[in-house]
C-alpha positions in Angstrom: 54.1 110.3 204.4 54.4 110.9 208.1 55.5 114.5 208.9 58.7 115.1 210.8 60.3 118.2 212.4 61.8 120.1 209.4 63.4 122.9 211.3 67.1 123.8 211.1 67.9 120.2 211.9 65.4 117.8 210.3 64.6 115.0 212.8 62.1 112.5 214.2 63.3 112.7 217.8 61.0 115.6 218.9 64.0 117.9 219.0 61.8 121.0 219.2 60.4 119.7 222.5 63.9 119.6 224.2 65.1 123.2 224.0 68.4 122.5 225.8 69.4 119.7 223.3 68.2 121.7 220.4 70.3 124.7 221.3 73.4 122.5 221.9 73.0 120.9 218.5 72.4 124.2 216.8 75.6 125.5 218.3 77.5 122.5 217.0 75.9 122.8 213.5 78.1 125.8 212.3 81.3 124.1 213.3 80.1 121.1 211.4 79.4 123.2 208.3 82.8 124.8 208.6 84.4 121.3 208.8 82.4 120.2 205.8 83.5 123.2 203.7 87.1 122.7 204.7 87.3 118.8 204.5 84.4 117.8 202.3 84.6 117.3 198.5 87.2 119.7 197.2 86.1 122.0 194.4 82.5 121.1 194.4 81.0 123.0 197.3 79.7 126.4 196.0 78.5 126.1 192.4 77.6 122.4 191.9 74.1 121.1 192.2 74.0 117.3 192.9 71.0 115.0 192.5 71.1 113.6 196.0 68.9 111.3 198.1 68.0 113.2 201.3 66.5 111.6 204.3 63.5 113.7 205.5 61.8 110.8 207.3 62.1 107.1 208.1 59.4 105.6 205.9 59.9 104.6 202.3 59.1 108.0 200.8 60.8 110.0 203.5 64.3 108.4 203.5 64.5 108.2 199.7 63.6 111.7 198.7 65.6 112.9 195.7 66.4 116.5 194.7 69.2 118.7 193.4 71.1 120.4 196.2 74.4 122.1 196.9 76.2 119.9 199.3 76.8 122.5 202.1 73.0 123.0 202.0 72.2 119.3 202.4 69.6 118.7 205.0 71.6 116.6 207.5 69.3 115.3 210.1 68.7 112.9 213.0 66.6 109.9 212.3 66.0 106.8 214.4 64.0 103.8 213.3 60.6 103.6 214.8 60.5 102.2 218.3 59.8 98.5 218.6 57.1 97.8 221.1 58.0 95.7 224.1 61.5 95.2 222.8 63.7 93.0 225.2 67.4 92.5 225.5 68.3 89.8 223.1 71.6 88.5 224.5 74.1 88.4 227.4 73.6 88.4 231.2 70.4 90.5 230.9 68.8 88.4 228.3 65.0 88.8 228.3 64.9 92.0 230.4 63.4 95.2 229.0 65.8 97.4 226.9 67.1 100.6 228.3 65.7 103.9 227.2 68.1 105.9 229.5 71.8 105.4 229.9 72.8 103.1 232.8 75.5 104.9 234.7 77.7 101.7 235.1 77.9 101.4 231.3 78.4 105.1 230.5 82.1 104.8 229.6 82.0 101.7 227.4 79.0 103.0 225.5 80.6 106.3 225.0 83.7 104.6 223.7 81.6 102.5 221.2 79.7 105.6 220.0 82.8 107.8 219.6 84.7 105.1 217.8 81.8 104.6 215.3 81.3 108.4 215.0 85.0 109.0 214.2 84.8 106.8 211.2 82.2 108.9 209.4 84.0 112.2 208.9 87.3 110.3 208.4 86.0 108.7 205.2 84.8 112.1 203.9 88.3 113.4 204.5 90.0 110.4 202.8 87.8 110.9 199.7 87.8 114.7 199.4 89.9 114.9 196.2 88.4 112.1 194.2 85.9 114.3 192.4 88.8 115.8 190.5 89.5 112.5 188.7 86.0 111.0 188.4 85.4 108.5 185.6 81.8 109.7 184.9 79.1 112.0 186.1 77.3 108.9 187.4 80.3 108.0 189.6 80.9 111.5 191.0 77.3 111.7 192.1 77.6 108.3 193.9 80.7 109.6 195.6 78.9 112.7 196.8 75.9 110.6 198.0 78.3 108.4 200.1 80.0 111.6 201.4 76.8 113.3 202.6 75.4 110.1 204.1 78.6 109.7 206.1 78.1 113.3 207.3 74.5 112.4 208.4 75.8 109.3 210.2 78.1 111.6 212.1 75.1 113.7 213.1 73.4 110.5 214.3 76.3 109.7 216.7 76.6 113.3 217.8 72.9 113.3 218.7 73.6 110.4 221.1 76.6 112.1 222.6 74.7 115.3 223.3 71.6 113.6 224.5 73.0 111.1 227.0 76.6 112.0 227.9 76.4 115.6 229.2 79.6 117.7 229.0 81.7 114.7 228.2 79.5 114.1 225.2 79.7 117.7 224.0 83.5 117.6 224.3 83.6 114.4 222.3 81.4 115.8 219.6 83.8 118.7 219.2 86.8 116.5 219.0 85.1 114.5 216.2 85.5 117.7 214.1 89.1 118.3 215.2 90.8 115.0 214.4 91.9 114.6 210.7 92.5 111.5 208.6 96.2 110.9 208.3 97.2 113.8 210.6 100.3 113.0 212.6 99.3 115.0 215.6 95.5 114.3 215.7 94.8 111.2 213.5 91.5 109.4 213.3 91.0 106.6 215.9 91.2 103.5 213.7 94.1 102.8 211.4 92.2 102.1 208.1 90.7 105.6 208.4 94.1 107.2 208.2 95.1 105.4 205.0 95.2 107.5 201.8 92.4 106.9 199.2 94.2 108.2 196.1 92.3 106.8 193.2 88.9 105.3 192.2 90.1 101.7 192.6 90.9 102.5 196.2 87.5 104.2 196.6 85.6 101.3 195.2 87.6 98.9 197.4 87.1 101.2 200.4 83.3 101.2 200.0 83.3 97.5 199.3 85.4 96.4 202.3 85.6 99.3 204.8 81.9 100.3 204.5 81.0 96.6 204.7 82.9 96.5 208.0 80.7 99.5 209.0 77.6 97.4 208.1 78.7 94.6 210.5 79.6 97.0 213.3 76.2 98.7 212.9 74.4 95.3 212.8 76.2 94.4 216.1 75.3 97.7 217.7 71.7 97.5 216.5 71.3 94.5 218.9 72.3 96.7 221.8 70.2 96.8 225.0 70.6 100.7 224.8 67.6 101.3 222.6 68.5 104.8 221.3 71.7 103.3 220.0 69.9 100.4 218.4 67.3 102.6 216.7 70.0 105.0 215.4 72.1 102.3 213.9 69.1 100.5 212.4 68.3 103.6 210.3 72.0 104.1 209.4 72.0 100.6 207.9 69.5 101.7 205.2 71.9 104.3 203.9 75.0 102.0 204.3 73.6 99.6 201.8 74.2 102.2 199.0 77.8 102.6 199.9 78.5 98.9 199.6 76.6 98.9 196.3 78.9 101.6 195.0 82.0 99.6 195.9 80.8 96.1 194.8 79.5 97.3 191.4 82.4 99.7 190.9 84.9 96.9 191.1 82.7 94.7 189.0 82.7 97.3 186.2 86.5 97.6 186.4 86.8 93.8 186.2 84.4 93.8 183.2 86.4 96.3 181.3 89.7 94.6 182.2 88.3 91.3 181.0 87.3 92.9 177.7 90.8 94.3 177.3 92.4 90.9 178.3 90.6 89.2 175.4 91.7 92.0 173.0 95.3 91.8 174.3 95.6 88.0 174.2 95.7 87.8 178.0 98.9 89.8 178.5 98.6 92.0 181.7 101.3 94.4 180.5 99.4 95.0 177.3 96.2 95.6 179.2 98.1 98.4 181.1 99.4 99.8 177.8 95.9 99.8 176.4 94.7 101.9 179.3 93.1 99.3 181.6 93.8 98.1 185.1 95.3 94.6 185.1 93.9 91.9 187.4 97.1 91.6 189.4 96.7 95.2 190.5 93.1 94.7 191.3 94.0 91.6 193.4 96.6 93.6 195.3 94.1 96.3 196.0 91.7 93.7 197.3 94.5 92.3 199.5 95.2 95.7 201.0 91.7 97.0 201.8 90.3 93.6 202.9 93.2 93.2 205.4 92.7 96.8 206.6 89.1 96.1 207.2 89.8 92.9 209.1 91.8 95.0 211.6 88.7 97.1 212.3 87.0 94.2 214.1 89.6 94.2 216.9 91.6 91.3 218.4 90.5 87.7 217.9 90.7 87.2 221.6 89.2 90.1 223.4 88.1 90.6 227.0 86.4 93.9 225.9 84.3 92.0 223.4 83.3 89.5 226.1 82.3 92.3 228.4 80.3 94.1 225.7 78.4 90.9 225.0 77.8 90.0 228.6 76.5 93.5 229.4 74.2 93.7 226.4 76.1 96.5 224.7 77.1 94.9 221.4 75.8 91.6 220.1 76.1 89.2 217.2 74.7 89.8 213.8 71.1 88.6 213.7 71.2 87.4 217.3 67.7 85.9 216.9 69.1 83.2 214.6 71.2 81.7 217.5 70.0 79.1 219.8 72.0 80.1 222.9 71.7 83.9 223.5 73.7 83.8 226.8 76.8 82.1 225.3 78.6 81.2 228.5 79.5 77.6 227.8 80.4 77.4 224.1 84.0 77.7 222.7 85.5 78.9 219.4 88.4 77.1 217.7 91.1 79.5 216.5 94.5 79.1 214.9 96.8 80.9 217.3 100.4 81.7 216.3 103.3 80.6 218.5 106.9 81.7 218.0 109.4 78.9 218.3 113.1 79.0 218.9 114.7 80.6 216.0 111.7 82.8 215.3 109.7 80.4 213.2 105.9 80.8 213.5 103.8 77.7 214.3 99.9 77.8 214.2 98.3 75.9 217.0 94.5 75.2 217.0 93.1 76.3 220.4 89.7 76.6 221.9 88.8 79.9 223.5 85.5 80.9 225.4 83.0 82.1 222.8 82.4 85.4 224.6 86.1 86.2 224.2 85.8 85.4 220.5 82.9 87.7 219.6 85.1 89.9 217.4 86.0 86.8 215.4 82.4 85.6 215.2 81.6 89.0 213.7 84.6 88.8 211.4 83.5 85.4 210.1 80.2 86.8 209.1 81.9 89.6 207.4 84.3 87.4 205.4 81.3 85.3 204.1 79.7 88.5 202.9 82.8 89.7 201.2 83.2 86.3 199.5 79.8 86.7 198.0 81.0 89.9 196.4 84.1 88.1 195.1 82.0 85.4 193.6 80.0 88.0 191.6 83.3 89.5 190.3 84.5 86.1 189.3 81.2 85.5 187.4 82.1 88.5 185.3 85.4 86.9 184.4 83.7 83.6 183.6 81.2 85.4 181.4 84.0 86.6 179.3 85.4 83.1 179.1 88.5 83.8 181.3 89.9 81.3 183.7 91.4 84.0 186.0 89.8 84.4 189.4 90.1 86.9 192.2 90.2 85.8 195.8 90.2 87.0 199.4 93.6 86.7 201.1 93.9 84.8 204.4 92.6 86.5 207.6 96.2 86.3 208.8 97.6 88.3 205.9 98.9 91.9 206.4 97.4 92.4 209.9 98.2 95.2 212.3 95.7 94.4 215.0 95.0 91.2 217.0 97.0 88.0 217.5 98.6 88.1 214.0 99.9 91.7 214.3 103.6 92.1 213.9 103.9 88.7 212.2 104.2 88.0 208.5 102.0 85.7 206.4 101.6 85.4 202.6 98.1 85.8 201.1 97.4 82.1 201.6 98.1 82.4 205.3 101.4 80.7 205.4 104.1 82.2 207.8 107.0 83.9 206.1 110.0 85.6 207.5 110.6 89.3 207.4 113.1 89.1 204.6 110.6 87.3 202.4 107.9 89.8 203.3 110.1 92.7 202.5 111.2 91.1 199.2 107.7 90.2 198.0 105.5 92.9 199.6 105.0 94.7 196.3 103.7 91.4 194.8 101.0 91.3 197.4 99.8 94.9 198.0 99.9 97.9 195.7 103.3 99.5 195.3 104.0 103.1 194.7 104.5 102.3 191.0 101.0 100.7 191.0 99.5 103.9 192.4 101.3 106.1 189.9 100.1 103.9 187.1 96.4 104.1 188.3 96.8 107.8 188.7 98.0 108.1 185.2 94.7 106.7 184.0 92.7 109.1 186.2 94.4 112.4 185.5 91.3 114.4 184.6 87.6 114.3 185.6 84.9 113.3 183.1 81.8 115.3 183.4 80.2 114.9 180.0 77.1 112.7 180.6 77.8 110.6 177.5 81.4 109.8 178.4 83.0 107.1 180.7 86.5 106.5 181.8 88.3 104.1 179.4 89.3 101.8 182.3 85.8 101.1 183.6 82.7 99.7 182.0 79.4 101.7 182.3 76.9 100.6 184.9 73.8 98.6 184.0 71.3 101.3 185.1 71.2 104.8 186.4 69.9 106.3 189.6 66.3 106.8 190.7 65.0 105.5 187.4 67.1 107.9 185.4 69.4 106.9 182.5 73.1 106.3 183.1 74.0 109.4 181.1 71.6 111.8 182.9 72.9 115.1 184.3 73.4 114.0 187.9 75.7 116.9 188.7 75.3 120.3 187.1 76.9 123.7 187.6 74.6 126.5 188.6 74.6 129.3 186.2 
């Protein structure tokens, strides 16, 4: 395995050769640890050893190194994918030119905005999930929660490295503010709406990692195409770790669906009886999908966006797998979009309109995301089919429950049909989780389960354990 700098801050960016940068990050490090102890997993900081994957390098052995560790002692580091020789800009007005190793002054502000926005999501999710360990369904699941948490912390380090390295005092100030904002705080909330939403139970957590972390995947894929090579290399390595987060979400919901299907057969298909038996009914699962999928759609930004056009034109943020497109400049193509128009009397009419493809880059990215989510839904529906059930889960319309973009402030049902405000208010609890739904789920998850041979009644066990270990292995243990 290639050796990397394993000092106070493990890295493969030759940090020890840049004393100014090293000192700046080592000054930031204690504030980060203080934030982690205050806002990281509550109740599991001091005495619990967790079997975690720790990145100590970028090759296969280095980035998948497993060991027991106390979370505050986790070796957060800075890792970039190896440089790609002779890499060229893959899209936009500078297509074919050499990528940038230094920050172009004219793109300083938009790149800082992109990095800060991405960086802000990482600590936010840790804050949202900090109490979940106290209601975990198994020792396997709590370990996966903690793995997601520490990797979100490392992703914050990756963005802070870029801010410190390339943005001077402004970058250092932004790095400090990343530790000062708080998810859901009225005075200093996180930047993006979904990261201020409460994650109060494990169904929320699995939906979050399925849908919100999958948005993270697509944002990172778009940034990995960037002409600013340090950003591209940083996000490419982050994508390796992001895959586990989505695995946790997709398989977590699949296990809930599996257990619910078993109970449905036992209870003759009666949802209320499934609840009484201690399971989560499919209607509540569907409403949770509706909520977190729609929150994730907002994270892509407006369907028609001059910022997205500018990012693409200037080579800052591209499309997923840009190499698969024929036209990498994208000046002449158009995108057809259903645009809402308000008629006299307040009725909403959808009109098909063509917009320049560069202005639709957010929607192009969102389309790729929706296809990926549908693949996950198909897997969950195969679980239902395996049990002989005709019930199916589905994604709501991209117009449903939107707070950003051209559909914001308007009301649509899950099929995408316009509805008036009175109908929305009357039927909202049919479409997204109500307070009663959350109380019910909470009633199933009152206590944490730490015994390796036990599993929450409302969820099926996973098919396999972690790092070749059995499912009932001691992934978390209390230090004597």
